[in-house]
Residue frames as a rotation matrix with the C-alpha (Angstrom) as fourth column:
MET 1
0.569 0.332 0.752 23.42
0.204 -0.943 0.262 46.45
0.797 0.004 -0.604 93.81
GLN 2
-0.508 -0.816 -0.277 25.94
0.589 -0.094 -0.803 48.23
0.629 -0.571 0.528 96.05
LEU 3
0.660 0.749 -0.054 24.36
0.518 -0.402 0.755 49.56
0.544 -0.527 -0.653 99.26
ARG 4
-0.525 -0.814 0.249 25.86
0.382 -0.487 -0.785 52.41
0.760 -0.317 0.567 101.25
GLU 5
-0.128 0.388 -0.913 25.17
0.955 -0.199 -0.219 53.90
-0.267 -0.900 -0.345 104.62
ARG 6
0.848 0.514 0.127 23.94
0.529 -0.826 -0.193 57.51
0.006 0.231 -0.973 104.66
ASP 7
0.645 -0.662 -0.381 27.44
-0.281 -0.670 0.687 58.70
-0.710 -0.336 -0.619 105.54
GLY 8
0.499 -0.410 -0.764 28.85
-0.857 -0.100 -0.506 56.99
0.131 0.906 -0.401 102.42
ARG 9
-0.512 -0.691 0.511 30.35
-0.751 0.649 0.124 53.90
-0.417 -0.320 -0.851 104.07
GLU 10
-0.503 0.293 -0.814 29.64
-0.495 0.674 0.548 50.56
0.709 0.678 -0.194 102.43
ALA 11
0.389 0.736 0.555 26.85
-0.908 0.203 0.367 48.62
0.158 -0.646 0.747 104.14
SER 12
-0.644 -0.689 0.331 27.93
-0.749 0.657 -0.089 45.49
-0.156 -0.306 -0.939 105.93
GLU 13
-0.416 0.584 0.697 24.67
0.127 0.796 -0.592 43.63
-0.900 -0.158 -0.405 105.29
THR 14
-0.933 0.179 0.313 22.81
0.326 0.046 0.944 42.84
0.155 0.983 -0.101 102.10
LEU 15
-0.641 0.747 0.176 19.40
-0.698 -0.663 0.272 44.34
0.320 0.052 0.946 101.40
PRO 16
0.130 0.740 -0.660 17.52
-0.169 0.673 0.720 41.04
0.977 0.018 0.212 101.90
ALA 17
-0.366 -0.327 -0.871 19.25
0.754 0.444 -0.484 40.55
0.545 -0.834 0.084 105.28
LEU 18
-0.999 0.012 0.037 18.32
-0.030 -0.857 -0.515 44.09
0.026 -0.516 0.856 106.35
ARG 19
-0.325 0.943 -0.063 14.72
-0.692 -0.192 0.696 43.58
0.645 0.270 0.715 105.24
GLN 20
0.107 0.341 -0.934 14.51
0.275 0.892 0.357 40.31
0.955 -0.295 0.001 107.13
ARG 21
-0.651 -0.457 -0.606 16.05
0.694 -0.036 -0.719 41.83
0.307 -0.889 0.341 110.30
ASN 22
-0.931 0.172 -0.321 13.88
0.014 -0.864 -0.503 44.96
-0.364 -0.473 0.802 110.26
GLY 23
-0.028 0.981 0.191 10.70
0.433 0.184 -0.882 43.94
-0.901 0.058 -0.430 108.42
GLU 24
-0.286 -0.043 0.957 9.57
0.955 0.062 0.289 44.72
-0.071 0.997 0.024 104.88
GLY 25
0.565 0.745 0.353 7.77
0.784 -0.618 0.050 48.00
0.255 0.249 -0.934 105.55
ASP 26
0.454 -0.429 -0.781 10.71
0.489 -0.612 0.621 50.10
-0.745 -0.664 -0.068 106.72
VAL 27
-0.199 -0.486 0.851 11.24
0.974 -0.196 0.115 52.03
0.111 0.852 0.512 103.49
THR 28
0.391 0.247 -0.886 11.80
0.401 -0.913 -0.078 55.78
-0.829 -0.325 -0.456 103.70
SER 29
0.848 -0.098 0.521 12.71
0.468 -0.321 -0.823 58.32
0.248 0.942 -0.227 101.06
GLY 30
0.169 -0.869 -0.465 16.33
0.682 -0.237 0.692 59.43
-0.712 -0.434 0.552 100.93
CYS 31
0.097 -0.194 -0.976 18.09
-0.344 -0.927 0.150 62.17
-0.934 0.321 -0.157 98.92
CYS 32
-0.613 -0.415 -0.672 18.82
-0.768 0.111 0.631 59.84
-0.187 0.903 -0.387 96.00
GLY 33
-0.205 0.618 -0.759 15.71
-0.491 0.606 0.626 57.68
0.847 0.501 0.179 95.91
PRO 34
0.785 0.604 -0.139 14.46
-0.198 0.457 0.867 55.01
0.587 -0.653 0.478 98.31
SER 35
-0.374 -0.843 0.385 16.42
-0.732 0.014 -0.681 54.44
0.569 -0.537 -0.623 101.46
TYR 36
0.476 0.475 -0.740 16.11
0.065 0.820 0.569 51.12
0.877 -0.319 0.359 103.24
LEU 37
0.844 -0.066 -0.533 16.63
0.536 0.151 0.831 51.74
0.026 -0.986 0.163 106.94
GLY 38
0.694 -0.562 -0.450 19.09
-0.222 -0.761 0.609 54.57
-0.685 -0.323 -0.653 106.32
LEU 39
-0.283 -0.802 0.527 20.88
0.393 0.404 0.826 52.87
-0.875 0.441 0.201 103.41
GLN 40
0.246 0.293 -0.924 21.10
-0.643 -0.664 -0.382 54.63
-0.726 0.688 0.026 100.03
THR 41
0.392 -0.076 0.917 21.05
0.561 0.809 -0.173 52.84
-0.729 0.582 0.360 96.68
HIS 42
0.225 -0.381 -0.897 23.46
-0.432 -0.864 0.259 55.21
-0.873 0.329 -0.359 94.88
SER 43
-0.730 -0.680 -0.063 24.87
-0.355 0.299 0.886 52.76
-0.584 0.669 -0.460 92.36
LEU 44
-0.153 0.747 0.646 21.44
0.581 0.597 -0.553 51.60
-0.799 0.291 -0.526 91.15
ASP 45
0.762 0.459 -0.458 20.93
-0.033 -0.678 -0.734 54.72
-0.647 0.574 -0.502 89.00
GLN 46
-0.030 -0.856 -0.517 24.48
-0.859 -0.242 0.450 54.49
-0.510 0.458 -0.728 87.63
TYR 47
-0.678 -0.176 0.714 23.93
0.029 0.964 0.265 50.81
-0.735 0.200 -0.648 86.86
LYS 48
0.309 0.885 0.349 20.69
0.549 0.134 -0.825 51.52
-0.776 0.447 -0.445 85.01
MET 49
0.669 -0.094 -0.737 22.32
-0.480 -0.812 -0.332 54.32
-0.568 0.575 -0.589 83.01
ARG 50
-0.457 -0.887 -0.068 25.21
-0.670 0.293 0.683 52.06
-0.586 0.357 -0.728 81.98
LYS 51
-0.546 0.307 0.779 22.69
0.405 0.911 -0.075 49.49
-0.733 0.274 -0.622 80.77
ILE 52
0.465 0.861 0.204 20.35
0.615 -0.149 -0.775 51.81
-0.637 0.485 -0.599 78.86
THR 53
0.149 -0.457 -0.877 22.95
-0.401 -0.838 0.369 54.15
-0.904 0.296 -0.309 77.31
PRO 54
-0.867 -0.482 0.130 23.85
-0.080 0.391 0.917 51.72
-0.492 0.784 -0.377 74.47
ILE 55
-0.288 0.849 0.443 20.14
0.890 0.408 -0.202 51.20
-0.352 0.336 -0.874 73.80
LEU 56
0.528 0.462 -0.712 19.57
0.258 -0.887 -0.384 54.96
-0.809 0.019 -0.588 73.59
ILE 57
-0.321 -0.731 -0.602 22.51
-0.499 -0.410 0.764 55.36
-0.805 0.546 -0.232 71.22
LEU 58
-0.846 0.049 0.530 21.16
0.389 0.736 0.554 52.53
-0.363 0.676 -0.642 69.04
LEU 59
0.161 0.985 0.056 17.72
0.846 -0.109 -0.521 54.13
-0.508 0.131 -0.852 68.93
LEU 60
0.359 -0.102 -0.928 19.24
-0.209 -0.978 0.026 57.44
-0.910 0.184 -0.372 67.88
CYS 61
-0.709 -0.686 -0.164 21.20
-0.351 0.141 0.926 55.74
-0.612 0.714 -0.341 65.11
VAL 62
-0.588 0.580 0.564 18.15
0.747 0.656 0.103 53.85
-0.310 0.482 -0.819 63.90
GLY 63
0.435 0.766 -0.473 16.15
0.536 -0.642 -0.548 57.07
-0.723 -0.015 -0.690 63.96
ALA 64
-0.042 -0.535 -0.844 18.84
-0.498 -0.721 0.482 58.80
-0.866 0.440 -0.237 61.91
GLY 65
-0.898 -0.280 0.338 18.76
0.093 0.632 0.769 55.90
-0.429 0.723 -0.542 59.44
CYS 66
-0.077 0.955 0.286 15.01
0.882 0.199 -0.426 56.26
-0.464 0.220 -0.858 59.07
ASN 67
0.506 0.210 -0.837 15.44
0.000 -0.970 -0.244 59.95
-0.863 0.123 -0.490 58.36
THR 68
-0.536 -0.774 -0.337 18.14
-0.435 -0.089 0.896 59.16
-0.723 0.627 -0.289 55.78
THR 69
-0.740 0.327 0.588 15.79
0.591 0.734 0.336 56.73
-0.321 0.596 -0.736 54.03
ALA 70
0.349 0.913 -0.212 12.97
0.703 -0.405 -0.584 59.28
-0.619 0.054 -0.783 54.05
ASN 71
0.215 -0.362 -0.907 15.29
-0.390 -0.883 0.259 61.89
-0.895 0.298 -0.331 52.51
ALA 72
-0.836 -0.535 0.126 16.42
-0.141 0.430 0.892 59.39
-0.531 0.727 -0.435 49.86
ARG 73
-0.317 0.807 0.498 12.79
0.855 0.470 -0.217 58.57
-0.409 0.357 -0.840 49.00
ARG 74
0.560 0.504 -0.657 12.03
0.233 -0.857 -0.459 62.29
-0.795 0.104 -0.598 48.55
ALA 75
-0.235 -0.740 -0.630 15.07
-0.563 -0.425 0.709 62.65
-0.792 0.521 -0.317 46.30
ILE 76
-0.825 -0.052 0.563 14.08
0.314 0.786 0.533 59.59
-0.470 0.617 -0.632 44.23
GLN 77
0.163 0.980 0.111 10.64
0.761 -0.053 -0.647 61.10
-0.628 0.190 -0.754 43.65
LYS 78
0.351 -0.105 -0.931 12.36
-0.312 -0.950 -0.010 64.07
-0.883 0.294 -0.366 41.93
VAL 79
-0.733 -0.679 0.039 13.92
-0.234 0.306 0.923 61.80
-0.639 0.667 -0.383 39.28
GLN 80
0.444 0.878 -0.182 11.98
-0.430 0.030 -0.902 61.59
-0.786 0.478 0.391 36.00
PRO 81
0.244 -0.313 0.918 12.50
0.751 0.660 0.025 59.55
-0.614 0.683 0.396 32.83
GLY 82
0.670 -0.076 0.738 14.47
0.609 -0.512 -0.606 61.55
0.424 0.856 -0.297 30.29
MET 83
0.924 -0.379 0.039 16.63
-0.316 -0.705 0.635 63.22
-0.213 -0.599 -0.772 32.99
THR 84
0.427 -0.844 -0.324 20.36
-0.469 0.100 -0.878 63.26
0.773 0.527 -0.353 32.23
GLU 85
0.405 -0.382 -0.831 22.79
0.639 0.768 -0.042 61.06
0.654 -0.513 0.555 34.14
ALA 86
-0.666 -0.705 0.245 24.56
0.352 -0.586 -0.730 64.13
0.658 -0.400 0.638 35.52
ARG 87
-0.292 0.651 0.700 21.28
-0.709 -0.639 0.298 65.47
0.642 -0.409 0.648 36.96
LEU 88
0.654 0.491 -0.575 20.37
-0.064 0.794 0.605 62.01
0.754 -0.358 0.550 38.33
ARG 89
-0.005 -0.760 -0.650 23.69
0.786 0.399 -0.472 61.79
0.618 -0.513 0.595 40.19
GLU 90
-0.722 -0.226 0.654 23.33
-0.077 -0.913 -0.401 65.37
0.687 -0.339 0.642 41.45
ILE 91
0.142 0.892 0.429 19.98
-0.744 -0.190 0.641 64.49
0.653 -0.410 0.636 43.04
ILE 92
0.848 0.342 -0.406 20.72
-0.101 0.854 0.510 60.98
0.521 -0.391 0.759 44.40
ASN 93
0.028 -0.942 -0.335 24.42
0.330 0.325 -0.886 60.99
0.944 -0.086 0.320 45.35
PRO 94
-0.465 -0.252 0.849 23.98
-0.618 -0.594 -0.514 63.10
0.634 -0.764 0.121 48.53
HIS 95
0.303 0.694 0.653 21.63
-0.950 0.277 0.147 60.40
-0.079 -0.665 0.743 49.85
ALA 96
0.832 -0.026 -0.554 23.56
-0.189 0.926 -0.327 57.33
0.521 0.377 0.766 48.67
GLN 97
0.687 -0.624 0.372 26.12
-0.327 0.192 0.925 55.39
-0.649 -0.757 -0.073 50.68
ASP 98
-0.494 -0.811 0.314 27.62
-0.009 0.366 0.930 53.91
-0.870 0.456 -0.188 47.51
THR 99
0.562 0.620 -0.547 27.02
-0.600 -0.150 -0.786 53.74
-0.569 0.770 0.288 43.77
GLY 100
-0.534 -0.705 0.466 27.97
-0.090 0.596 0.798 51.34
-0.841 0.384 -0.382 41.00
THR 101
0.123 0.524 -0.843 27.19
-0.909 -0.281 -0.308 50.70
-0.398 0.804 0.442 37.35
VAL 102
-0.053 -0.045 0.998 26.32
0.275 0.960 0.058 47.52
-0.960 0.278 -0.038 35.47
TYR 103
-0.344 -0.154 -0.926 27.32
-0.765 -0.525 0.371 47.95
-0.544 0.837 0.063 31.81
TRP 104
0.539 0.637 0.552 25.38
-0.116 0.705 -0.700 46.06
-0.835 0.313 0.453 29.13
GLY 105
0.266 -0.494 0.828 28.17
0.817 0.572 0.078 44.97
-0.512 0.655 0.556 26.80
GLY 106
-0.714 -0.673 0.193 29.07
0.649 -0.532 0.544 47.21
-0.264 0.514 0.816 23.85
SER 107
0.058 0.844 0.533 25.67
0.927 -0.244 0.285 48.91
0.370 0.478 -0.797 23.54
GLY 108
-0.736 -0.340 0.586 26.51
0.119 -0.916 -0.383 51.78
0.667 -0.212 0.715 25.85
ALA 109
0.367 0.886 0.283 23.36
-0.329 -0.161 0.931 51.13
0.870 -0.435 0.232 27.88
LYS 110
-0.728 -0.624 -0.282 23.82
0.095 0.316 -0.944 50.68
0.679 -0.715 -0.171 31.60
ARG 111
0.549 0.808 -0.213 22.05
0.347 0.011 0.938 50.36
0.760 -0.589 -0.274 34.93
ILE 112
-0.470 -0.676 0.567 23.21
-0.243 -0.519 -0.820 52.63
0.849 -0.523 0.079 37.76
TYR 113
0.288 0.486 -0.825 22.72
0.663 0.521 0.538 51.31
0.691 -0.702 -0.172 41.30
PHE 114
-0.234 -0.304 0.924 22.57
-0.508 -0.772 -0.382 53.45
0.829 -0.559 0.026 44.44
HIS 115
-0.333 0.042 -0.942 22.98
0.726 0.649 -0.228 51.93
0.602 -0.759 -0.247 47.91
ILE 116
-0.040 0.426 0.904 20.58
-0.081 -0.903 0.422 54.16
0.996 -0.057 0.070 49.87
ASN 117
0.388 0.009 0.922 20.77
-0.909 -0.160 0.384 52.66
0.151 -0.987 -0.054 53.36
SER 118
-0.435 -0.712 0.551 22.18
-0.805 0.582 0.116 49.60
-0.403 -0.393 -0.826 55.13
SER 119
-0.481 0.287 0.828 19.58
0.131 0.958 -0.256 47.28
-0.867 -0.014 -0.498 53.62
SER 120
0.554 0.809 0.199 18.20
0.387 -0.038 -0.921 48.92
-0.737 0.587 -0.335 50.44
GLN 121
-0.723 -0.689 -0.056 19.20
0.241 -0.326 0.914 49.84
-0.648 0.647 0.402 46.92
ILE 122
0.559 0.815 -0.153 17.58
0.051 -0.218 -0.975 51.35
-0.827 0.538 -0.163 43.85
TRP 123
-0.495 -0.718 0.490 18.57
0.578 0.149 0.802 51.24
-0.649 0.680 0.342 40.18
PHE 124
0.399 0.502 -0.767 18.06
-0.340 -0.696 -0.633 53.48
-0.851 0.513 -0.107 37.16
GLU 125
0.166 -0.262 0.951 18.25
0.812 0.583 0.018 52.10
-0.559 0.769 0.310 33.63
MET 126
0.042 -0.277 -0.960 20.07
-0.227 -0.938 0.261 54.53
-0.973 0.207 -0.102 31.34
THR 127
0.958 0.284 0.025 19.89
-0.015 0.139 -0.990 54.96
-0.285 0.949 0.138 27.55
PRO 128
0.272 -0.902 0.335 23.03
0.912 0.352 0.208 54.34
-0.306 0.249 0.919 25.44
GLY 129
0.441 -0.206 0.874 25.26
0.580 -0.677 -0.453 57.16
0.685 0.706 -0.179 24.32
PRO 130
-0.591 -0.806 0.005 27.42
0.557 -0.413 -0.721 59.91
0.583 -0.424 0.693 25.77
GLU 131
-0.724 0.442 0.530 24.38
-0.614 -0.764 -0.200 61.92
0.316 -0.470 0.824 26.99
SER 132
-0.693 0.473 -0.544 22.67
0.422 0.878 0.225 58.96
0.584 -0.074 -0.808 28.63
LYS 133
-0.474 0.666 0.575 19.27
-0.746 -0.651 0.139 59.64
0.467 -0.363 0.806 30.09
VAL 134
-0.714 0.311 0.627 17.04
-0.377 0.584 -0.719 57.85
-0.590 -0.750 -0.300 32.59
ALA 135
-0.670 0.488 -0.559 14.95
-0.463 0.314 0.829 55.28
0.580 0.814 0.015 30.68
GLU 136
0.319 0.748 -0.582 13.49
0.110 0.581 0.807 53.33
0.941 -0.321 0.103 33.61
ILE 137
-0.295 -0.334 0.895 13.36
-0.826 -0.383 -0.414 53.69
0.481 -0.862 -0.163 37.39
GLY 138
-0.418 0.083 -0.905 13.52
0.237 0.971 -0.021 50.57
0.877 -0.223 -0.426 39.54
ALA 139
0.729 0.664 0.166 11.78
-0.075 -0.164 0.984 50.12
0.680 -0.730 -0.070 42.87
ILE 140
-0.081 -0.680 0.729 13.59
-0.968 -0.121 -0.220 50.36
0.238 -0.723 -0.648 46.17
GLU 141
0.688 0.246 -0.683 14.63
-0.239 0.965 0.107 46.77
0.686 0.089 0.722 46.82
PRO 142
0.911 -0.401 0.099 16.63
0.036 0.316 0.948 44.76
-0.411 -0.860 0.302 49.36
LYS 143
0.364 -0.867 -0.340 20.36
-0.899 -0.423 0.118 45.35
-0.246 0.262 -0.933 49.03
ALA 144
0.987 -0.142 -0.073 22.06
0.101 0.912 -0.397 42.64
0.123 0.385 0.915 46.95
LYS 145
0.376 -0.925 -0.063 25.76
0.373 0.089 0.923 41.77
-0.848 -0.370 0.379 47.11
TRP 146
0.946 -0.162 -0.280 27.83
-0.322 -0.549 -0.772 43.97
-0.029 0.820 -0.571 44.80
VAL 147
0.381 -0.894 0.234 31.13
0.756 0.448 0.477 42.81
-0.531 -0.005 0.847 43.33
LYS 148
0.702 -0.189 -0.687 33.29
-0.301 -0.953 -0.046 45.82
-0.645 0.239 -0.726 42.46
HIS 149
0.508 -0.578 0.639 35.41
0.853 0.439 -0.281 45.78
-0.118 0.688 0.716 39.32
SER 150
-0.621 -0.784 0.008 37.50
0.775 -0.613 0.156 48.56
-0.117 0.103 0.988 37.80
GLY 151
-0.830 0.287 0.478 36.18
-0.088 -0.914 0.396 52.12
0.551 0.286 0.784 37.91
ASP 152
-0.503 0.730 0.463 32.52
-0.829 -0.255 -0.498 52.27
-0.246 -0.634 0.733 38.90
SER 153
-0.151 0.423 -0.893 31.74
-0.644 0.644 0.414 48.90
0.750 0.638 0.175 37.28
ILE 154
-0.500 0.077 0.863 29.95
-0.738 0.484 -0.471 46.33
-0.453 -0.872 -0.185 39.45
SER 155
-0.527 0.549 -0.648 28.18
-0.153 0.689 0.708 43.04
0.836 0.472 -0.279 39.05
VAL 156
-0.248 0.579 0.777 25.20
-0.966 -0.210 -0.152 42.34
0.076 -0.788 0.611 41.28
LYS 157
-0.988 -0.126 -0.087 24.87
-0.113 0.984 -0.137 38.84
0.103 -0.126 -0.987 42.75
GLY 158
-0.471 0.881 0.045 21.37
0.797 0.447 -0.406 37.59
-0.378 -0.156 -0.913 42.10
GLY 159
-0.318 0.252 -0.914 20.86
-0.010 -0.965 -0.262 40.85
-0.948 -0.074 0.310 40.30
PRO 160
0.265 0.636 -0.725 19.97
-0.600 -0.479 -0.640 42.19
-0.754 0.605 0.255 36.91
THR 161
-0.463 -0.301 0.834 19.63
0.601 0.585 0.545 40.46
-0.651 0.754 -0.090 33.62
ARG 162
-0.785 0.134 -0.605 18.96
-0.441 -0.807 0.393 42.50
-0.436 0.575 0.692 30.53
GLN 163
-0.107 0.835 0.539 15.49
0.314 0.543 -0.779 41.96
-0.943 0.087 -0.320 29.19
């Protein structure tokens, strides 16, 4: 902690030395917080702010992430079986960080994955055909590793197997 005299000059003694020389009880209130025998602790507040600013920023980011997840959950609740793929994407895409599709061979059936926050994903099983519709809705689950292929095709490590 940098100590300064009231006139702004740097103190020549450390706080413990001043306390020892003048006794422990000589604390008065100065313009910027406690003053020990006429010395101000200006840099203490700046030091604390430098230390807590990253923590505050992190808390704001985490809070924003929580809000994003809550918004995604509300959007997911709007999805119903039988809904078209276009409508599904219209509802979920604004809340997804990424999307990918696992295709089930030549059947035309597929599973669409949405990465909804840094640690979660959800999938929707789609019926075969050009007007594919939502057949099944998965639960929000921990994010698995996605391997991207051409287009929107992905494979999910430790992920889906067709039942």
